[in-house]
N, CA, C and O atoms as a GROMACS GRO file, in nm:
protein
  192
    1MET      N    1  11.226  11.024  -6.954
    1MET     CA    2  11.245  11.012  -6.828
    1MET      C    3  11.370  11.166  -6.774
    1MET      O    4  11.435  11.217  -6.864
    2GLU      N    5  11.381  11.201  -6.680
    2GLU     CA    6  11.411  11.347  -6.707
    2GLU      C    7  11.548  11.284  -6.653
    2GLU      O    8  11.622  11.368  -6.603
    3ILE      N    9  11.597  11.151  -6.652
    3ILE     CA   10  11.736  11.180  -6.555
    3ILE      C   11  11.811  11.083  -6.699
    3ILE      O   12  11.927  11.042  -6.700
    4ALA      N   13  11.720  11.067  -6.800
    4ALA     CA   14  11.796  11.043  -6.908
    4ALA      C   15  11.873  11.197  -6.981
    4ALA      O   16  11.985  11.222  -7.025
    5LYS      N   17  11.740  11.279  -6.963
    5LYS     CA   18  11.734  11.387  -7.095
    5LYS      C   19  11.875  11.494  -6.948
    5LYS      O   20  11.942  11.594  -6.975
    6ALA      N   21  11.872  11.446  -6.858
    6ALA     CA   22  12.031  11.538  -6.759
    6ALA      C   23  12.107  11.469  -6.815
    6ALA      O   24  12.141  11.526  -6.919
    7ALA      N   25  12.186  11.309  -6.795
    7ALA     CA   26  12.273  11.312  -6.879
    7ALA      C   27  12.340  11.330  -6.956
    7ALA      O   28  12.287  11.408  -7.035
    8HIS      N   29  12.482  11.290  -6.999
    8HIS     CA   30  12.564  11.372  -7.086
    8HIS      C   31  12.563  11.288  -7.234
    8HIS      O   32  12.586  11.347  -7.340
    9LEU      N   33  12.540  11.181  -7.227
    9LEU     CA   34  12.485  11.071  -7.280
    9LEU      C   35  12.356  11.098  -7.400
    9LEU      O   36  12.350  11.084  -7.523
   10ASN      N   37  12.234  11.154  -7.270
   10ASN     CA   38  12.115  11.134  -7.344
   10ASN      C   39  12.070  11.033  -7.300
   10ASN      O   40  11.950  11.025  -7.328
   11ARG      N   41  12.128  10.907  -7.214
   11ARG     CA   42  12.026  10.811  -7.202
   11ARG      C   43  12.101  10.755  -7.079
   11ARG      O   44  12.207  10.806  -7.043
   12THR      N   45  12.046  10.651  -7.016
   12THR     CA   46  12.058  10.552  -6.888
   12THR      C   47  12.133  10.447  -6.886
   12THR      O   48  12.138  10.403  -7.001
   13ALA      N   49  12.185  10.394  -6.825
   13ALA     CA   50  12.302  10.286  -6.806
   13ALA      C   51  12.222  10.182  -6.815
   13ALA      O   52  12.136  10.172  -6.728
   14THR      N   53  12.232  10.057  -6.944
   14THR     CA   54  12.147   9.945  -6.943
   14THR      C   55  12.232   9.841  -6.837
   14THR      O   56  12.344   9.854  -6.787
   15LEU      N   57  12.146   9.750  -6.827
   15LEU     CA   58  12.215   9.595  -6.728
   15LEU      C   59  12.317   9.561  -6.796
   15LEU      O   60  12.414   9.514  -6.738
   16ALA      N   61  12.316   9.585  -7.013
   16ALA     CA   62  12.432   9.528  -7.031
   16ALA      C   63  12.511   9.604  -7.044
   16ALA      O   64  12.597   9.558  -7.118
   17ASP      N   65  12.547   9.758  -6.994
   17ASP     CA   66  12.666   9.824  -6.976
   17ASP      C   67  12.704   9.753  -6.901
   17ASP      O   68  12.814   9.697  -6.898
   18VAL      N   69  12.583   9.742  -6.799
   18VAL     CA   70  12.680   9.731  -6.574
   18VAL      C   71  12.743   9.610  -6.610
   18VAL      O   72  12.855   9.600  -6.560
   19GLY      N   73  12.696   9.486  -6.703
   19GLY     CA   74  12.764   9.373  -6.731
   19GLY      C   75  12.869   9.381  -6.768
   19GLY      O   76  12.952   9.326  -6.695
   20ASN      N   77  12.919   9.445  -6.887
   20ASN     CA   78  13.021   9.474  -6.976
   20ASN      C   79  13.118   9.517  -6.898
   20ASN      O   80  13.215   9.443  -6.881
   21VAL      N   81  13.113   9.683  -6.815
   21VAL     CA   82  13.214   9.701  -6.725
   21VAL      C   83  13.262   9.566  -6.602
   21VAL      O   84  13.369   9.528  -6.555
   22ALA      N   85  13.122   9.529  -6.586
   22ALA     CA   86  13.157   9.392  -6.451
   22ALA      C   87  13.325   9.375  -6.549
   22ALA      O   88  13.438   9.422  -6.531
   23CYS      N   89  13.266   9.287  -6.651
   23CYS     CA   90  13.309   9.199  -6.685
   23CYS      C   91  13.449   9.240  -6.764
   23CYS      O   92  13.503   9.133  -6.794
   24PHE      N   93  13.542   9.365  -6.817
   24PHE     CA   94  13.588   9.450  -6.814
   24PHE      C   95  13.653   9.422  -6.687
   24PHE      O   96  13.733   9.328  -6.678
   25VAL      N   97  13.621   9.503  -6.577
   25VAL     CA   98  13.689   9.504  -6.463
   25VAL      C   99  13.780   9.370  -6.364
   25VAL      O  100  13.876   9.364  -6.287
   26ALA      N  101  13.674   9.274  -6.430
   26ALA     CA  102  13.733   9.134  -6.396
   26ALA      C  103  13.820   9.029  -6.459
   26ALA      O  104  13.863   8.917  -6.430
   27SER      N  105  13.826   9.132  -6.575
   27SER     CA  106  13.934   9.067  -6.668
   27SER      C  107  14.059   9.115  -6.650
   27SER      O  108  14.088   9.194  -6.561
   28ASP      N  109  14.191   9.042  -6.786
   28ASP     CA  110  14.298   9.060  -6.702
   28ASP      C  111  14.348   9.225  -6.809
   28ASP      O  112  14.449   9.294  -6.794
   29LYS      N  113  14.232   9.244  -6.915
   29LYS     CA  114  14.276   9.370  -6.965
   29LYS      C  115  14.300   9.481  -6.866
   29LYS      O  116  14.382   9.570  -6.884
   30ALA      N  117  14.203   9.468  -6.731
   30ALA     CA  118  14.212   9.549  -6.638
   30ALA      C  119  14.286   9.526  -6.513
   30ALA      O  120  14.229   9.558  -6.409
   31GLY      N  121  14.398   9.480  -6.508
   31GLY     CA  122  14.494   9.414  -6.426
   31GLY      C  123  14.571   9.542  -6.382
   31GLY      O  124  14.551   9.586  -6.269
   32ALA      N  125  14.632   9.584  -6.443
   32ALA     CA  126  14.649   9.759  -6.367
   32ALA      C  127  14.595   9.834  -6.292
   32ALA      O  128  14.668   9.891  -6.211
   33ILE      N  129  14.405   9.873  -6.288
   33ILE     CA  130  14.337   9.925  -6.196
   33ILE      C  131  14.355   9.852  -6.062
   33ILE      O  132  14.356   9.734  -6.026
   34THR      N  133  14.366   9.945  -6.016
   34THR     CA  134  14.356   9.909  -5.841
   34THR      C  135  14.225  10.075  -5.780
   34THR      O  136  14.190  10.167  -5.854
   35ASP      N  137  14.187  10.056  -5.639
   35ASP     CA  138  14.150  10.081  -5.591
   35ASP      C  139  14.051  10.170  -5.681
   35ASP      O  140  14.055  10.291  -5.661
   36ALA      N  141  13.968  10.125  -5.771
   36ALA     CA  142  13.916  10.259  -5.842
   36ALA      C  143  13.719  10.234  -5.850
   36ALA      O  144  13.661  10.134  -5.808
   37THR      N  145  13.676  10.311  -5.892
   37THR     CA  146  13.534  10.345  -5.866
   37THR      C  147  13.495  10.351  -6.009
   37THR      O  148  13.523  10.449  -6.077
   38VAL      N  149  13.442  10.267  -6.047
   38VAL     CA  150  13.422  10.282  -6.238
   38VAL      C  151  13.238  10.387  -6.255
   38VAL      O  152  13.144  10.308  -6.248
   39ASN      N  153  13.210  10.481  -6.267
   39ASN     CA  154  13.062  10.540  -6.304
   39ASN      C  155  12.998  10.508  -6.422
   39ASN      O  156  13.018  10.525  -6.543
   40ILE      N  157  12.923  10.463  -6.358
   40ILE     CA  158  12.865  10.376  -6.520
   40ILE      C  159  12.729  10.497  -6.526
   40ILE      O  160  12.615  10.454  -6.546
   41SER      N  161  12.750  10.624  -6.510
   41SER     CA  162  12.581  10.673  -6.483
   41SER      C  163  12.533  10.776  -6.618
   41SER      O  164  12.467  10.880  -6.624
   42ALA      N  165  12.606  10.687  -6.725
   42ALA     CA  166  12.606  10.779  -6.835
   42ALA      C  167  12.645  10.944  -6.860
   42ALA      O  168  12.651  11.005  -6.967
   43GLY      N  169  12.662  10.978  -6.761
   43GLY     CA  170  12.706  11.060  -6.762
   43GLY      C  171  12.584  11.173  -6.690
   43GLY      O  172  12.571  11.292  -6.721
   44ALA      N  173  12.520  11.115  -6.609
   44ALA     CA  174  12.365  11.158  -6.530
   44ALA      C  175  12.469  11.236  -6.422
   44ALA      O  176  12.472  11.357  -6.399
   45ILE      N  177  12.538  11.149  -6.375
   45ILE     CA  178  12.685  11.194  -6.267
   45ILE      C  179  12.802  11.198  -6.249
   45ILE      O  180  12.862  11.103  -6.197
   46VAL      N  181  12.877  11.336  -6.299
   46VAL     CA  182  12.944  11.344  -6.269
   46VAL      C  183  13.093  11.379  -6.208
   46VAL      O  184  13.106  11.486  -6.148
   47ASP      N  185  13.185  11.305  -6.221
   47ASP     CA  186  13.316  11.270  -6.124
   47ASP      C  187  13.411  11.354  -6.144
   47ASP      O  188  13.455  11.335  -6.257
   48TYR      N  189  13.487  11.473  -6.068
   48TYR     CA  190  13.590  11.528  -6.098
   48TYR      C  191  13.687  11.501  -5.996
   48TYR      O  192  13.801  11.547  -6.004
   0.00000   0.00000   0.00000
């Protein structure tokens, strides 16, 4: 896949990755996070 080659981690995010992030953001461990966007593109999209 071209997207995987372009990503910093050389892979694309899996459904498990998305689920793990969703569980974290919904958990008490993320209680101090407000108004944030979580990038789970495996480095294909770089935010600054």
